[in-house]
N, C-alpha and C positions, 0 to 999 in steps of 0.2 A: 216392766217394773223390776227394780233391783231389790233383792232381799239381803240384809246384813243381819246375821244372827249369832249370838253367843249364848252362854249358859244363863245369862241374866235378863236378856231382852231381845226383842225382834225389832228391826228397823226396816221400813219399806220406803223406797225412794220412787216417786212417781214423776218421771220425766214428761215433758210436754203437757203438763196439767193446765187446766183453766180454772177460773173461779167456780164454774159449774161442778167441778170435781171435788170441791171442798166439802167437808162434813158439816155443812151449815144449811139451815132451812130458809133463810131469808137472804136477800141481796144486800151486800154491805159494800160501802165504798172502800177501795183499796188505796191507801195513801202511797205516794211515791217513796222510794227508798234511796239511801245514800249509796254512793259507789265505794265499796270497801273490798278488801281482799277476803277470800274465803277463810274460814277458821274451823278448827276441830274443838269441840267442847272439852273443858278440863277433864283429866283422868279418862279420856277416851282416845282410841286410835283412829276411829272413823265414826261417822262420815264427815266429809267436809260440808259445812253449811255456808250458804251464800246469802247476802242481802237479797231480798225479793222472794226467798223461799218462805213457804208457810209450813209450820210444824204443828202436828196434832198429836197429843199424848192421850193414850188410852190406858185406864187403870180399872181393874175389876169389871171389865166389860162396859165401862162408861167413858165417854169423851171427857177428859179432865181439862184440856185447854186446846185452843186453836189460835196460833199467833203468827203474824207476819214478822219476819226478821227485817227491821228497818235499818239498823246500823250496828257495827261492831266497834266498840271503843276499846281502849287499852285494858280496862279492868272490868268490862261488862258488855252487855248486849242491850240494845234498845229494841223492844218488840211492840207491836200493836195488837193487843188481844182483839180478835174479831167479834167478840161478844160485848166489848166496851168501846173499842175504837180509839181510846186515848193511849198514845205511846207511853211505855213504861220502861224504866231502867231496871235491869236485873243484873246483879253482880255475877261474874263468871261462875263462881262456885255454886250459887243457887240455880243458875241456868242449867248447869251440868247435872246437879242433884235431881232436878225435876225429870230430866231425860232418863237418868239411871233408875229412878223410882217407877217410871211408867212401865207397864207390862209390854206395851207395844207403841212404837213411834211411827208416824207417817210423815214424810217430807215431800211436799208438793213443790217441785222446782219452778223457779222464775215466775211466780204469780205477780209480784210487784215489779214495777218498772222504775228505772233509775231517774231521779230528779235531775232536771236540767239546771245547771248553775246559772243564777241570774247574771245578766251583763250589767253589773253595778260598779261604779267608781265612787270613791269618797271625795267630797268637796269640802275642804276645811273652811272655805270662805263663807259657807252657810252657817257656820257655828259662831254665834256672836258671843263675845266675852263682855259681860256687863262692867261698867266702870264702877268703882267702889265709891259710894256716896258717903257712907259713914260706917265705921267699924261695928261689927256685931260680936 
C-alpha cells in the first residue's frame, strides 16, 4: 500500500485490490469502464487516477462515498457510485473538492475492466427517408 500525505489529507493507494477489498457489505456489479488517460484531480499534484479505480472518501470516521471511475471527460469525471450503481457526471471542480474535503481517501486500483468496443459499422441503406405526401 502506498501512502500519500500532506497537511490536509491522507491518501492510501491499494494496488492489486479486488472487489472483496472494497468497503462495502454486499456484492455489487462492477460496470465496464472507458479507456482513458490517467488524470490528476484539479488543484492537486498527485495521485494519478485511472478509469477502473474505485475511490473511497472518509469524513469524520464515516465512509462518505465509494465510486468507480468510469470515464474522464474534458471537463468532468463519470463515476458509478457503488451504493446506487447509476453512472453520474461530476464536474472537475466538484470532483476535486470532494477529495480535498475528505479526511482520508482510499484508491483501489484497477477494480473495473475496460469495455471492449463493439464491432459495429453504420449502414445508411437501412435509414429510409419518407416521401413527402403533403406539407405540414
